[in-house]
Steps between C-alpha positions, in 0.01 A plus 500: 500500500728205533623390840844364557455129591803514730354783708191299588705192591713685761218599732557234772786344695692206368519182704870565566423843646232351725735225620770757582254716696361203694855380578607841629189530715559149638859584592394819675230310691753236612739768624219680686381175660853420620535848649162467672594163652826646633318792661237269651765267645702792636185628672440158659859489626472851646169416668642180647813676628284770659302235689820325611637833626173568685517159670869544587428840651209356700723225638771752590250724677362198688849407625590862577185571700589535871182305589614196298642239735750224418217251556290674233791485256550131578128438441516682168809307390343164591241544222540834323242428230238421765583811704424775249277664761809576710651729234170626352484803735829620352384483138311763303392454139326792331428642845335186637622234740450149360328247723633190324728397216197481271404854600859612441486357148166671442623837626815464287280421196646155441285219360297324768622154394833355399720743696673374813690696762780351708588732788832352609646518848647795687846514655479385861871444563512788750250304712690174479300363207639333190284664231638742247304768323348344189356733241130455422412364157199538273445218251252428227451849355603418146842364592 
């Protein structure tokens, strides 16, 4: 019973075959990581835009409320970032009304640090003011 010496030598992978397999797996991993990063960034953009739209709607509802006086609008425009409480009653996030900007970020599931909200002013030209409507911004969420 003689064994063929070549048959016993071909039982494993050659180094070239292993290098090819590792290279292919590395390329697939790089492509998957790039796709994941794109999806994660797109989700951050969508979440940020949703918060900006929520804030814009809250400001519009504040201005459109018949109980809002020109003096209240002027007070808001003097320091919009300090007057979040004036538009808070017009905002709902996941069914809850935020009590502060920090609470708004918490309810919107943003990180508790590093994210800043700038509310912007509302248009008060119909009341003789000089402010235009400035869109709110959200900064620091991966951008």
